[in-house]
N, C-alpha and C positions, 0 to 999 in steps of 0.2 A: 598796342605796345607804345610806351612812352619813348620819345626821343631823348637821348642822353648826349649832352655836349660836354667835352672835356677841354679845359684851357690850361696851357703850360704844363703839359704832361711829359713825364719821363718814365723810366722803367719801374720806378717805385711808387709814384703817386702823381696826382694832378693837383695843381694849385686851386682849381675851381672845377666843380662838376655841377652842371645845370640839368635838372630833371623836374618836370611838371611845374615849370615857372619859378623854381626855387634854386638859387645859387648857393652851393655849399662850399665854403672856403676851407682850405687846409689850415692848420695852425701856423701862425706867423710869429716870428721872433725878430728881434733887432740884433744889431752887432754885439758880439760877445764883449763883456767888460764895460759897456756903457752904463750910465746911471739908469735908474728906473725911468726917469723922465725921458732920457734920450732913447732908451729902448722902446718905450711905449709910443713916443712920437714917431719913430721909424716904423714900428709895426702898423700904426694907423695910416701912415702914408702908403705902405704896401697894400693894406686893405683897400684904401681908396682906389689905387691903381687896378687891383684885381676886380673890384666891383665895377669899375668903368669898363674893363675888358668884357665883363659879363652883361653889360648894358644896364647897370643899376647904380645905386649910390647909398650913402649912409642914412638917407631918409626912408629907405625901404628895408632896413634891418628887421629881422624877425627874432633871432636869438643871438646871444653872445656868451661865449664861455671863456673865462679868463683864468689863467693859472699864474700864480705868483710863487716865486721860490721861497719867499718868507712873508707870510701875511702880516705879521706884526710890524715888520720893517718897511714893506713895499706897498701895502694896500692904499694908504692915503696918498702917496706920491703918484701911483698909477691912476687913481681916481681923479686927481686934479687934471691930468692930461685927457683922460677919457671924457670927463664931464664937459670940457671945453670943445671936444670933437663932436659929440652927439648933438644934433640940432634939437633945439627946444621943441618938446612935444613929439619927438620921434624915438624915444628910448626903447630899445628892444627888451624882450624878456632876457634876463641875464643871471648867470650864476658865476661865482668866483670861488676858487679854492686854492689850497696850497699843494704844490707838487714838486718833486725832484724833476727838474727839466733836463734836457738832453746833455747839457754840459754845465759846469758850475758858473760859467760866464753869462748864462742866460738868467734873467731875473723875471721876465714876463713872457707869456705866450698867449695869444688871443685867437679864437676860432669864432667865425660868424656865419650866419645864414641870412640871406636877403631875398625878397621877392624881386623877380626880374620884370 
């Protein structure tokens, strides 16, 4: 039986669940109302902190799932921040889509997995 480790858990969810050497992060959002650049920057800072708690970092990303509230308006701006954050040669498998996010003030949500 695999050991499961949960980090920053509450009644609804865990921010990180580690199983079989893979850290699965919950979706991360930035402060409501910020620009796409501000939200993406904040999200990636949160992801860095959660990866550190799990004992890993952004050089060990496996997958990334990115949701934009409006692909036509937000995709390029989000990518500029993302591209600066991902270390050269360490890009994960990634998919990006458009979605209605939890509140209208959210423009970007990012979910990642990483090897521990």
